[in-house]
N, C-alpha and C positions, 0 to 999 in steps of 0.2 A: 638702262639696265645692262649690266655686263654679262659676258658669256658665263662666268663663274657662278653669278647669281642665278641665271636661268638653269644651269646645270644642277644646282642644289635644290631648286624647286621642282625639278622634273621627277615625276613618279613613273618608274618603269614597271612592267609586269612583274619583274622579279621583286622589286621593292614593295609593290602592292601585296604580293604573296607573303612577304616577310612581315608586313604589318598586320596581317590577319591574326587574330587570337583564337586559339582553340578553346571553346568553353570548358571542356573537360579538364584541360591543362590549367585553366584559370582557377577552377574550383580546387584542383589538386594543390596549387600553390598556396591557397588559403587554408588548407587543412594541414595542421601541424600535429606532431606527436607530442602531446603535452606531457610534461613530467608529473610525478605524483603530487607534488605541491601545487603546481599550476592546475591540475585537475580538481584538486580539493577547493581551490579558490573559485574556480568556475562553477563547481557544484553549489557552493555557498551563494554565489551571485544569482543562480537560478532559483535557489531556495528563497532568497529575498524577494525575487520577482513574484514567486508564488504567494508569499505572505502579503505583499502589497495587493495582489489580485483578490485574496481572501477578504482583505479590509474593504475593498470596493464592492465585494459581493457577499454581504453577510448571510445571504440565504444558504451559502455552502455549509454553515454551521447548524442548519436546521436538524439534520440527522444526528449531529453530535449532541445538541442541547435537549432535544425533545424525546428522541428514541429511548435513551437510557432511562429517563424518568417514566415514560409510558410503559415500556416493556417490563421494567422491574416491578412496578406497582401491579400491573395487569396480571402477569404470570404468577406473582406471589399470592394474590388474593383469589385467583381463579383455580389454580392447581395446587396450592399449598395444602388444603384440607384433604383433597382426593389422593395425593401422592404420599404425603408425610404425616397426615393427621392434623397438622396445624401450620399456620404461616411461619411461626418462629422456628419450627423444626425443619421447614422446607428451605429457608433462606441460606443455610450453609451449602445446600446443593445448588440453589438457583443463582446466587450472586456470581460465582465463577463462570457459570454457563452464560449468563447475560453478558458478562465481560467478553467472552469469546465471540458471541453473536454480534455484539456491537463492533468489535474490532474487524470482523469480516465485512459488516455492512459498510463501515467507514472506508476501509481500504478498497472496497469495490468501486467507490466513486473515483478513485485515482485513474483507473483505465478510461472511464467515461470522460473525464475532464481532459485527459491527454488526447483522446480521439477528437474531441471538440476543438482543441487548439490546432491539431493537424488539419482538420477540415477547414478552419478559418485561414490557413496559410501562415500561421504564426511560426511554425517550424521551418517554413521555407526561408525565413530570414536568418535562421541559424546555419543555413548551408554555407554562406559566405564567411562565417566566423571561424577563426582558427581555434576551436574549442574541442575538447574531448567529446566524443559521441555519447558518452554516458552522462554528461553534465545536464542536458535538457531532461533526462529521465530521472536521475537520482535527486536533482534539486527539488522539484515539487514533492518528492516522497519524503525528504527531510523536513520540509515545511509541514507535511501531513502528520508528523510526529506530534505536533501540538494538538491536532484534532484527536488523535488516539488518546493522548494523555487526558484531555478534557472529558472525553467520553467515558474513560475508565474511572476517573475520579467521581464523576457525577453518578455513575452506577453504584460505586461503593458508598457514597454519601446517601443516596436514596435508600439503599439497604440498611444503613445505620438508622435512618430516620423512621423506618418501619419495624425496627427491632432486631436487626442483625448484629451480633456481637462476635467478631472474629477472634478465635483463640490464638491466632499467631501474633496478635499485638500490632504495634505500629510498624515494626521491621517486616513482619510477614506481609502486611498490606502493601508496603512500599515495594517489596520484591515482586509481589503478585502483580501489581499494576505495571512494573517495569517489564515483567515477562509478557504481559498482554500487549504492551506497546511494541516490543520486539517481534512478537508473533504477528501483529497486524502489519508491521513494516515489511516483514519477510513475505507474507502472503500477498502484499500489494504488488510484488514483482510479477505474480501470475496475472493479475488484471492489467498491469502495465504491458505485458506481452500481448495480451488480448487486444489492448487498445491500439498497438501497432499493427495487428493482423487484420482486425475487423475493418469493414468498409464504412461504418457509420457509428455515431455515439449510441444510437438506439439499439444496434445489434450488439454492441459491447455490454450494454445494460442487460439485455435479454440473456445473453450467454452467462454473464456474471450471476444473474439470479438463479440460473439452472445449476450453477456450481455451488452457490452459497447455501441454498436451502437443503440439499442432501448432506453437505458437510456439517451443517449446524444441527438440523433436526435428527439426522441419523448418527447421533453421537450421544454421549452421556451428559450433555449439557443440562438437560431438564429432568431426566429420569435416570435412576441407577441402571447400569448395563445389565445386571443380573436379573432384572425383572422383564427383560425382552426375550422374544423367541430365540432359540439357539442360533439359527442362521443369521439373524439381525445382530445378535450379540457378537458374533464373530466379526462382522463388518465394523461394529462400533469400536471393538478393541484395536483395530488397525487404522481407524480414522485418525488423522493427525490432529484434528480439533479435539478429540477425546483426550489425547495426551496433554494438550495445553490446558484443558479444563481440569484434568486430574492434578496437574502440577500447580495450578493456581489454587485449587482446593486444599492441597497440602500446605501451601504457603499461608493462605488466609486463615484456615481453620486450626492448623497445628504449628505453624511457623517452622515447618520441617523442610529441609532441601532433600528430597527423596530422589529415587531413580527416575520418577516421572518428570521431574524438573530437567534432569540430564537429557532424557529422550526428547522433551519438548525443545530444548535448545539445539540438539543435534538436528531435529527435523526442520527447524527454522533455517539452520545453516545449509542443509541439503536443498531446501526450496530456493534460497538465494543463489546457491552455486549453479543450479539448473536453469532457472528462469531469468536471472539477470543477464547472463550471456545471450540467451535466446532473444530477450527484449532488445538489447543493444544491436545484435545482428539484424533483427527485423527492422529496427528503426534505421540502421545504416542503409539497408536496401531501399527503403522508402526515400532516402535522401537522393 
């Protein structure tokens, strides 16, 4: 062995220090600032992953397939005569309310599933990937649009089967379902943020239920607001779910794009503008 070979194989303290890799620096090198096009591709990839997960776990569609049928029929025949005098007269009030309730229930599962993935260490694998931080959050939410659409269509079909005849026609129904899907997607950002903040999936579910029930039942989803006590009516009028319900009623029953539709869209945009950055920031801190 020559002296030059021995010299090349010798590891000095300075060389050993240079060979050490800072873990934080390594993670930083794998984290890139993705362009808008790259971010969109990454979001779609995460959405495809979520769709494959749904296919392997069909029980995720239980609330989507069963709840609209059960709640629509149950509420119509139990409360129809007491509130409106008959089931047929109650359906124009009920169907948009059930749509809002179903959208809230379905989007609530988004935060629970996110927390379960984080607890299982799935999101730890994303740490080393050069992807946008919003991709693992927005991807599953895009996949959930299918669940919102299925739940909304099933609710409307159930109403049609028991006698509901929307005055807004096909166009009004399509716009109403689209608005419901948009509302569900925007509200899902609240539960996504909760999923990144809570310590377990059970706590996310408990907190989500505490949010869902007041927003749904303290609204005009099932009874006209003017029939409520004054203090409760004041809350119902500022409840964002009430604006969504009123907008869907205008579209379904009259086919009219009223101010309520505008307020509902604005409210959805405000929710996304507030809670999407909060969710991404909280998720980045967990990383």
